[in-house]
Structures are given as structure tokens and as C-alpha cells.
N, C-alpha and C positions, 0 to 999 in steps of 0.2 A: 732444659725445656723438653717438652714432649715432641714426639714426631710430628704431630699435627701443628703444634705451635711453630716448629722450625719450617714446615712447609708453608704455613701462612706468612711467616716473616719473609721467606724467599719470594713468594708471590707478590707481596707488597713492595719489596725492593725492585723486582723486575718491572712491575707496573709503573713505579716511579721513574725508573730508568727510561722506559719508553716515553713517558710524558715529558721528561726532561729533554730528550732528543727532539721531540716535537717542538718544545719551547725554543730550542736553539734554532730550529728552522724558521719558526714564526718570528723570532728576534731578527733574523737576517732580513726577512721581508719587511718587518716593522722599521728597521733601520734605514731601509731604502725609500720609505715614504716621505712625502713632504707636504707642507701646507695643511689643508683641511682633511686630507686623507689620514694624516697621522693622528689627529684628534679622535676620530672614531675608532681607529685601530688601537689607540692607547687603551680605550675602555675594554676592548676585546682582549688585548694582551694582558691587562691587569686581572681581568676576570679569569682567564686561563691560569695565570700564575697563582692567583688566590686559590683556585681549585687544587692545584698541585701542592700548595702549602697546606691546605686542609688534609689532603691525603698523607702528606709527610708527617703531620702532627698525629694523625691516626696511627701510622706505622710506628712512630716514636712511642706513643702511649702503649701500644700493643707489645712492642719488643724491648723497649728501654735501651735500644742501641744508640750509642753516641753518634753514629754516622747519620742517623735521621735528624738529630738535632743540628748537625753541621749542614745538612742539606737545607733545612729550614732557614738557617742563617744566610746561606747563599741566596736562597729565593727571596728573602726579605731585602737583601742588597739589590738584587735585580729589580724588584718591584719599586724600590726607591729610585733607582736610575731611570726606570721607565716613567715614573711620575714626574721627575725633574728634567727629563729629556737629556740626561747625561749618560749616554749609552756606552761610553768607553768602558772597556773591560767587562761588559755584561756577559759576553760569550765566555769569558774566562770564568766568571762566577758559575755559569751553567755547566761548563766543562768540569769544574771542581765538584759540582753536585753530582754529575754523572759518575765521576770517579768514586765518590763516596757511596753511591748506590751500588756500583759494581763491587766495592769492598764488602758491603752488607750482603750482597748475593753470595759472594765467595765464602763469607763467614757462615752463612746458613747452609751452604752445600757441605762445608767441612763438618759442621755439627751433625748434619744428616748422615754423613759417612761414618762418623763415630757411633751414632745410634744404630746404624745397620750392622756395623762390625761387632757390636756388643749383643746383638740379638741372635 
């Protein structure tokens, strides 16, 4: 890939990682809600997760990196858990997604180092 494509891939992965960390914080708050509060919060949580999923699919299409497909899978699992109110292990899903985003960032940095060394 070109220098520009590697930079873009890195930026996409970093942006996703930030969004996933926010999702983890939101999930902590969502998990603590009860009754009517949870109904409204569920809609907001799902909207946020759907936005992250869309960003992930964009990154996957742009880079064709397997890590982004794996992040998308983890996000779909979290969304299913939010929809069914079965929140056990949802933070584990998000944690795995953060780890995969970090792996994608690392891969892009390594690719950029190779590009710079060859210039």
C-alpha cells in the first residue's frame, strides 16, 4: 500500500479504538440503569454501536484488514446483547475489539516504518 493508504488505515484504526473505549464507558453506565431509564438508553447505545459498526465496515472496505472484520463481529455480538438485555461479557467483546484495533494500528505503524526505511 502507499504511504497515504497506510496513514489513512492508521487513522481509521485509531478513531475506532477511541470509539470503542467510549463504548466501553457507555456500556458501564448502561448496565447500571434500571427500569424506564434503560429503555431510552438502549436506543442511544444501539445507535452509537451502529455508528461504530458503520465506521468499522468503512475501515474494512478501505484496508481489507482482517482485524476490522473481527471488530465488526464483536460489535454485532455487543449489539445483540444490548437488544436482548443479556449484557454478560459485553465488556469482554468490546475489550477484544479494542485489542484488534490496537493490532491494526501496530500493523500500520510497522508498514509505515518499512516505507520510510525504503525511501
